[in-house]
N, C-alpha and C positions, 0 to 999 in steps of 0.2 A: 380401335378406339380405347383410349386409356381409361380404366375405371378409377373412380374417386373412392378409394377404400376408406378414407377418413370419414366421408359422409355416411357410408354404410355402417361403420363401427359406432358412430355417434348417434345413429338414428334411434336405437332403443332408449337411450338416455334422454334424447330430446323429447320422445313421446312421453316418457315417464315424467319429465319435468313439466311438460305442457298439461298433462292430465292431473297430476297431483300437487302442482304448485301454481302454475299460471291460471288454471281453471278455478280453484278455490279463491284465489286472489281477486279474480274478476267478479266472482259471486259476492264477495265481501264489498267490493267497490260498488256494485249495482245496488245491494241491499242498503248501503249507507245513504243512498239518494231516494229511498222509497219511504212510504208512510207506514207507521205502525198500525197493525190491524187490532181492533178491540178484543179479538178472540185469540191473539197470538199470531206470530208470523208477520207478514207484510201485505200491504195493498199495492196494487200496480198503479201508483200515481206518484209523480215526482214531488219530492218534499225535501226541504232543508232543515226540518225540525230537529233531526238528530244532531246536526252540526251546531245549531243554535243552542241546544241543551248543553253542549260542551263548555259553554261560557257560564254555566251555572256555578255559583260560588262553591258548592260542595264538590262538584267535579274538578274544579280548578285547584281546590285544596288537596284533593286526592292526587291530582296530576303533579302538584308541587312535592308532595310526600314521596311519590314514585320516583321522581327526578333526584330528589335529595338522597333517598336510599340507594338508588343505582349509582350515583356518583361516588357516594361514600364507600359503597362495596367495591367499585372499580379502583379507587385510589388506595384503599386499605389493602386490597388484594395485591396490587402492584408493589406497595411498600413491603409486603411480606414475601412476594414471589421473587423479586429481583435478587436480594442476597441469597435466597435459597437456590435459585437457578445458578448463580455465580459459584456458589460452593459446590454444587453438583458438577458443574463443568470443569472445575479445577481438581475434583476428587478422583482418587484411583478407583473408587467403588461406584462408578456411574451407573452400571447396569443394576446393581442392587438398590440404589437410591431411586432410579426410575421405576423399579418394581414397587417400591413403597408408595410412590406417587400414584401409581395406576391401580393399586389395591382397592382404594375406595370405590372405584367404578364397578367392582365385582359385587358390591352390596347395593341392594335396592335403595333407591333415592328416598322413599317414604321411611324405610327402616332407619336410615341415618338421621332423619328429622326426628323421629320418635326416640331415638337414642339421646339426642339433645334434650328432649322433653324430660326424659328420665333423669338426666344430669342436672338440669336447671329448674325443674318443676318444683312446686310448693312442698311436695313430699320426695323431692329428688335427692340425689347423692350429696350435692353441695349444701342444700338447706339442712339436711339431716346432720351433716358433719358440723356445720356452724352452731346448731342447737345443742348437740351433744357436747361440743367443747366449750359451751357457755359464751361463745362470742356474740350470739344474738339470742333474744328470748322468744322471738316469733319468726315465722316464715318470711323470707325476703322475696319480693316479687322480681324474679329475674326474667320471666317470660311476659308475653303480651304487651310488648312495647317496641318502638322502632329499633332500640339497641339490640334486642334479641333477633329481630329480623336481619339486621346488618351482620351480626356475629355468625348466624347460621348460614346466611347466604355467602359470606366470605369463605366459610369452611367448605361450602358446596362447590364453589367455582374456583377455588385456589388452584387445583390441578390444571384448570384450563388456562391459567396465567403462567404457571410454572413451565409447562411443556413448550410453548413457543419461545419463551425467554431462554430456556436451556438450549433449544435448537439454535438460536441465533448467537448466544454467548459461546457455544462450543466452536462455532466457526470463526470467532473473533481472533485476530492475531494479537496475542498478548505481548509479543515482542515490541509492539508499539508503545505499550506502557513502560517497558524497560528503557526504550529509546528516549522517552519523554523525561524519565529520571536522569538519564545521562546529560540531557540538555538543561537540567536545573529545575524541572517541574516537581512539585510535591506529589505524593501519592493521591491526595484529594483532587489536585489540579488535573492529573492525568485521567482520573475517573470522570471528572466533570467535562473536560474539553476533548477527550479522545474516546474513552470507553462508552459513555452514554450516547454521544452522537453515532457511534459505530453500531450500536444495537437498537437504533430508533425503530426499525421495522418490527422488531420483536416486542418493543414496548407498545407500539400502536395495536399490534395483533392482540397482545394480552389484554390491553384496555378494552378493545372491542369484544373479545371473547368473555369478558366479565360484565361489561356495561349492558350489552344487548340482551343477554338472557335475564339479567336482574331487572331490566326495564319491563319485561313481560312476565315477571315472576307471579306465580299463583299459590303454589303449595305452601311455601315458607310463610308468607304473611297470613294465609288462611289458618295455619296450624299454630303459629307462635306469635302472630302479630297483634291480634285483637282488634277492636274497633278503631283504635288510635293509629293503627299502622296499615290500614287498608290501601292497597295499591290498584292500578288500573286494571291489572289481570283479574283481580277479585270483582271489580265492577263489571267487566266483560262477562264473567261466569254468572254473576247475579242476574244481569239483564237477560241472559239467554235462558237460564234455568228457572228462575223465579218470576220475573216480570214479563218475560217473553218479548222483550223490546229488541228485536233483531237489528233494526236500523241503528240504534244507539250503540249497541255492541259492535256492529260493523264499522261505524264511524270512528270509535276508539281504536279498534284494530287497525283501521286504515291509517290513522295518524301514527301509531306505533310502527307500522310497517314502513311508512315514509321516513320516519326518523332513522330506522335501521338502515334503509337503503342510502340515505344521505351520508350516514356514518361510514358505510362501506365504500361509497364513491369518493369521499374525502381521503380515506385510507389508501385507495387505489391511486388516486391522483398524486398523493405525497410520495408513494413508492415510485411511481413513473417519473416524477421530478427528480428524485434522488438518483435514480438510474441514469437519467440524462446528464445530471451533474457529474456523476462518476466518469461517464464516457467523455 
């Protein structure tokens, strides 16, 4: 009897995913349909109160702010990552440039955020420079607003956009651009009609790799956002730690998870359609 070695090899990974991913997701799903206990935790009675509270004006405003910041982060990151990845793919020093992109991962995430606080804070480097040079007479408020959240989040997730774009651009046949010039196309037309469609998969991946983490961001808005830049990740943490409203936190987490899954499914469907079109 022939043994199915693929099943045997994948069994540990399947158990790992079932225990540490599917299990917690099911718990979140169940908690979102339960009633909040007055003493914290949940009561074992079916309730839609958590989902009804999602239509609270405050929650809707925070959801809009979360979506606005996430889209802004993804778009700006793509705008910066695309030319960077293009330059890296065409450079003779690819290995060195890749190392520079990866180096930030060697530094703790919180340390990098506090480094930005030291730069942009009221007593930070930029404010001290502006005051000492006489350009301003008082500290300028760079932090604790949506712009600071977008800036620092873009910096944080920029490598996640550069790496997939670089991987896709490196495989691109640049001879197609030369051929388009021979046929009378300008450099811009070649980039628009040949290069960009040729690296669509990398663009989709880079967008998802920045949009999805930004959607559930907690540390950056917590440390540099202030009350005007609260995101859904901060609401989830507050409901669990302070108000102990597990059903509401689970309902918000469930919605974010569904948005993430939908985004991944759309990406997979687009890739599948493009592969069929090529064949």
